[in-house]
C-alpha positions as CSV (number, residue, x, y, z in Angstrom):
1,M,83.5,96.3,75.2
2,K,82.5,99.0,77.7
3,N,85.9,100.5,77.3
4,L,85.6,100.6,73.6
5,L,82.3,102.4,73.9
6,I,83.8,105.0,76.1
7,V,86.7,105.5,73.6
8,A,84.2,105.9,70.8
9,A,82.1,108.4,72.7
10,V,85.2,110.5,73.6
11,A,86.4,110.4,69.9
12,A,83.0,111.3,68.6
13,A,82.8,114.3,71.2
14,A,86.2,115.4,70.1
15,L,85.3,115.4,66.5
16,S,82.1,117.3,67.1
17,Q,83.6,120.0,69.4
18,A,86.7,121.0,67.5
19,S,86.9,124.8,68.2
20,V,89.5,126.5,66.0
21,T,90.8,130.0,65.3
22,M,89.5,130.8,61.8
23,A,91.5,134.0,61.0
24,T,93.6,136.4,62.8
25,F,96.0,139.4,62.4
26,A,98.4,141.3,64.6
27,D,98.2,145.1,64.4
28,P,99.7,146.1,61.0
29,S,100.0,149.8,62.0
30,T,103.3,151.4,62.8
31,N,101.8,154.5,64.3
32,S,98.5,156.1,65.4
33,S,98.3,158.0,62.2
34,D,98.0,154.6,60.3
35,F,94.7,153.8,61.9
36,L,92.1,151.1,61.1
37,F,88.9,152.2,62.9
38,T,87.0,155.4,63.5
39,F,84.5,156.1,66.1
40,N,82.3,159.1,65.5
41,S,80.6,160.1,68.7
42,N,79.0,163.0,66.9
43,N,76.7,160.6,64.9
44,N,77.3,157.5,66.9
45,T,78.9,155.3,64.2
46,L,81.9,153.0,64.0
47,S,83.7,152.2,60.8
48,G,86.9,150.5,59.7
49,S,89.2,150.1,56.6
50,Y,92.8,149.3,55.9
51,T,94.4,149.6,52.5
52,G,98.0,149.4,53.5
53,S,100.4,146.6,52.1
54,N,101.5,144.9,55.4
55,L,98.5,143.2,56.7
56,T,98.9,139.3,56.9
57,L,95.7,137.4,57.6
58,L,96.7,134.1,59.2
59,T,94.0,131.6,58.2
60,P,94.4,128.4,60.3
61,G,90.7,127.5,60.2
62,F,90.4,127.8,56.4
63,T,90.4,124.8,54.2
64,G,94.0,124.2,53.6
65,G,95.1,126.7,56.4
66,G,98.0,129.1,55.5
67,S,97.9,132.8,55.3
68,L,97.0,135.7,53.0
69,S,99.5,138.6,52.3
70,N,98.7,142.3,51.6
71,V,95.1,141.9,52.7
72,K,92.8,145.0,52.8
73,F,89.6,145.2,54.8
74,V,86.6,147.4,55.1
75,M,83.7,147.8,57.5
76,D,81.2,150.4,56.4
77,P,79.7,152.6,59.1
78,V,77.7,150.8,61.7
79,S,75.2,152.5,64.0
80,L,75.8,152.6,67.7
81,T,73.3,152.9,70.5
82,A,74.8,154.1,73.8
83,V,74.3,151.8,76.8
84,I,76.7,153.9,78.8
85,P,77.4,157.0,76.8
86,G,81.1,157.5,75.8
87,M,81.9,154.0,77.2
88,L,79.5,151.1,76.1
89,Y,77.5,150.8,72.9
90,N,75.3,148.3,71.3
91,L,76.3,147.6,67.7
92,G,73.9,147.6,64.7
93,A,74.1,144.9,61.9
94,G,77.1,145.1,59.5
95,S,79.8,143.2,57.8
96,V,83.6,143.1,57.5
97,K,85.2,142.2,54.3
98,F,88.8,141.0,53.9
99,Y,90.0,141.0,50.4
100,T,93.4,140.8,48.4
101,S,92.3,142.1,45.0
102,D,88.6,142.7,44.7
103,I,86.3,144.0,47.4
104,N,83.4,142.5,45.7
105,T,84.9,139.0,45.9
106,P,86.2,139.0,49.6
107,D,88.5,136.2,50.7
108,F,86.8,136.3,54.1
109,Q,83.5,138.0,55.0
110,I,82.1,138.4,58.4
111,D,78.3,139.3,58.7
112,F,76.8,140.3,62.1
113,G,73.4,141.1,63.4
114,G,74.8,143.1,66.3
115,G,77.4,143.3,68.9
116,L,79.1,145.4,71.5
117,F,81.7,148.3,71.2
118,L,83.7,148.9,74.5
119,N,85.4,152.3,74.6
120,P,86.6,152.8,78.3
121,F,88.4,156.0,77.8
122,N,92.0,155.5,78.6
123,A,91.2,152.9,81.4
124,G,91.8,149.8,79.2
125,S,91.7,148.7,75.7
126,S,88.8,149.2,73.5
127,E,87.0,146.2,71.8
128,L,84.5,145.4,69.3
129,T,82.8,141.9,69.3
130,G,79.9,140.6,67.3
131,D,76.7,138.6,67.7
132,N,74.8,136.5,65.4
133,V,77.9,136.0,63.3
134,A,78.2,134.3,59.9
135,F,81.5,133.6,58.1
136,S,81.8,133.1,54.3
137,G,84.6,132.9,51.7
138,P,85.9,130.5,49.2
139,N,88.0,128.5,51.7
140,V,85.9,128.8,54.7
141,P,84.4,125.5,55.9
142,L,80.7,125.4,55.6
143,E,79.8,123.5,58.8
144,L,80.6,125.9,61.5
145,T,78.9,126.8,64.7
146,D,79.7,129.3,67.6
147,R,81.2,131.8,65.2
148,Q,82.9,134.7,67.0
149,F,85.1,137.6,66.2
150,S,86.6,140.6,67.9
151,F,88.9,143.5,67.3
152,S,91.0,145.0,70.0
153,F,91.8,148.6,69.6
154,A,94.9,150.6,70.6
155,N,96.6,154.0,70.1
156,A,93.3,156.0,70.5
157,V,93.6,159.6,69.1
158,T,90.6,161.9,69.7
159,S,89.8,165.2,68.0
160,G,86.4,166.9,67.7
161,G,84.4,163.9,68.8
162,V,86.1,161.5,66.4
163,T,88.5,158.8,67.7
164,T,90.7,156.7,65.6
165,Y,92.3,153.5,66.6
166,T,94.9,150.9,65.4
167,G,93.8,147.4,66.0
168,S,94.3,143.5,65.9
169,F,91.7,140.8,65.0
170,T,90.8,137.3,65.8
171,S,88.0,135.0,65.0
172,S,86.9,131.5,65.9
173,A,84.3,128.9,65.3
174,T,83.5,125.2,66.2
175,V,84.0,123.0,63.2
176,V,81.2,120.3,62.7
177,P,82.6,117.3,61.4
178,E,81.5,116.3,57.8
179,P,79.4,113.1,57.4
180,A,82.4,111.4,55.8
181,S,84.5,112.0,59.0
182,L,81.8,110.4,61.2
183,I,81.5,107.5,58.8
184,A,85.2,106.9,58.8
185,L,85.2,107.1,62.7
186,G,82.3,104.7,62.9
187,T,83.9,102.2,60.4
188,G,87.2,102.3,62.4
189,I,85.5,101.7,65.7
190,A,83.5,98.7,64.1
191,A,86.6,97.2,62.7
192,F,88.4,97.5,66.0
193,A,85.5,95.9,67.8
194,A,85.4,93.0,65.3
195,R,89.2,92.4,65.9
196,R,88.6,92.4,69.6
197,R,85.8,89.8,69.4
198,K,88.0,87.5,67.2
199,A,90.9,87.8,69.7
């Protein structure tokens, strides 16, 4: 019986701690002129958009999984506060919207209350990460915790205090099991225990 309880505890822990990649894309740009993000050091803002036709958003964490083709995205200008001027910035609140047809009905939206923008000159890759993150969209599971996202930038081109980047993206979250899943687990364990007692 003790072994059964250990198995049940491990199974319950596994169900409650299922961290998954929600959505991700590889850099869709073919060259630095086809950029995704713009850092304006003159007014300390960071913005992003892509309206090309070759961005595929892989969505393993969405209900039904799969992918979305010909995705566009937009991040309106977000304010930056320098921690180390020219290198590290705190990010203001903002949102990123991924959409296939209508920006007002995004397939995947990320809202964030802050974050960090790392821009280490040419010493390494630049990166954007968010804090206080929320995910939404028609196929995004509702019960999520530990939501995270990041953009990794490449191909920096600077002119007149404005730097542009191409980039890739990933996001993840811990999926909280639905009550039905927990009930099914409990029912299965109870049935297994009943069979063991009869044996």
